[in-house]
N, C-alpha and C positions, 0 to 999 in steps of 0.2 A: 482479820484485817482490823487494824487499829483505827479508831476514828479520832479526829481532832476535836478537842474541847472548844467551846466558845472562846475561852480565855486565850487559847494557843492561836486561834485564827486571827483575833485582834492583834496579838503580840506580833505575829509574822506579817500581817497586812502593814502594820506600823513600821516595822523594819524595812520591808521592801520599799515602801514609799519614801522612807527617809533616805535610803540608798540612792534612789532614782533622783530624788530632790537634790541631793548634795552633788551628784555627778552633773545634772543639768546646770546648776548655779556655777560650778567650777569650770564647766566647759566654755562658758561665756559665749554662748551661741545665739543669744537672743531669746531663750526660752526661760527667762527668770520668772515671769508671771506663772507659768505652768509649774515651775519649780516651787515657788512659794505656795501655790495651791496644794501641791503635794505635802509640803511641810505642815500646812494646816491639817490636811487629812491625816497625815502620820501622827500628829499630836492628838487628834481625836482617837484614832485606834489605839495608841498606846495609853492614852487617858482611860479608855474604857477597860483595857487590860489591867492597868494599875488599880482602878476602882475595884474591879472583881477580885483581884488578888490582895487587896488592902495594902497596896504599896504607896503609902501617903506622900512620901518624898518624891517619887517619880510622877505621881499625879499632880502634885504641886508644880514640878518642873514643866509638865505639859501645858500649863496655863501660859507660861512664858514663851514656849515654843509656838503655841497657837498665836500669841500676840505678835511675835516676830513674823510669822506667816501672813497675818493680816496686814501688818505695816509693809512687808515686802510686796504684797499684792497692790496695795494702794499706791505705793511708790513707783511701781513699774507698769501701772495701768495706764 
């Protein structure tokens, strides 16, 4: 049985939370705050993955996604 590496766990947690975030916001059902919270979580997960894998460009991008998540949370609170 193959075990998942720490990096793969962060990568896939980030992917799943980003997918759920985008679907919640696109559905326009009043769950924007939860969606932006998931965006913030996704940027943290993918940021850790990028740091572990030395993907500097993706890590840099996650700071902007985290900022968008925080702005969205403040805006919808």
